[in-house]
C-alpha positions in Angstrom: 53.7 18.3 185.6 52.2 17.7 182.2 48.6 17.4 181.0 47.8 15.7 177.8 44.4 16.3 176.1 43.5 13.7 173.5 40.8 14.7 171.1 39.4 14.2 167.6 38.3 16.7 165.0 34.8 15.1 164.8 34.3 15.3 168.6 32.1 18.4 169.5 32.9 17.9 173.2 36.6 18.2 172.5 36.4 21.3 170.4 33.4 23.2 171.6 33.5 22.5 175.4 37.0 21.6 176.3 39.1 23.9 174.1 38.1 27.2 175.9 38.6 25.5 179.3 42.0 24.3 178.2 43.0 27.7 177.0 42.1 29.3 180.4 44.0 26.6 182.3 47.1 27.1 180.2 47.0 30.9 180.9 46.5 30.4 184.6 49.1 27.8 185.0 52.0 28.7 182.6 54.4 26.3 184.4 52.5 23.3 183.4 53.3 21.6 180.1 50.0 21.2 178.2 49.9 19.1 175.0 47.0 18.3 172.7 47.1 15.1 170.7 44.8 14.1 167.9 43.3 10.6 168.2 42.8 10.2 164.5 46.0 11.6 163.2 48.5 9.6 165.3 47.9 5.8 165.6 50.6 5.5 168.3 48.4 7.6 170.7 45.7 5.0 170.8 48.1 2.3 172.1 50.5 4.4 174.0 47.8 6.0 176.2 45.2 3.1 175.8 42.5 5.5 174.5 39.0 4.3 174.0 37.1 7.6 174.4 37.7 11.2 173.6 38.2 13.6 175.1 40.7 12.0 177.5 42.9 13.9 179.9 46.1 12.4 181.2 47.9 14.0 184.0 51.6 13.1 184.3 54.2 13.9 187.0 57.6 15.2 186.2 58.8 11.7 185.4 56.1 11.2 182.8 54.3 8.7 185.0 50.5 8.8 184.7 48.9 10.1 187.9 45.3 10.8 187.0 43.1 10.1 183.9 39.7 11.5 183.1 37.5 10.8 180.1 34.8 13.0 178.8 34.0 16.6 179.6 35.5 17.8 182.8 35.1 21.2 184.4 37.8 23.8 184.9 37.2 23.5 188.6 37.9 19.7 188.5 41.1 20.2 186.4 42.4 22.8 189.0 41.6 20.4 191.8 43.6 17.7 190.2 46.5 20.1 189.6 46.5 21.1 193.2 46.4 17.5 194.4 49.4 16.6 192.3 
């Protein structure tokens, strides 16, 4: 499983709210690949993941197929529930 967080430097929700949650999840689930991509620094991200809002979370299976997508602030509890469902 892989989780991608797409953010932007100008986005307070990305940096203030989601980074601490992201760090906790990465410590609690060390077997999950977690990647952070910057919306403004990589033009390819916008088209590859069809991003229109940040933060965006894309949950991928082992074959890199998108399983779940969430936009905006999501709670640690919701992320864990998605992980358990996949």
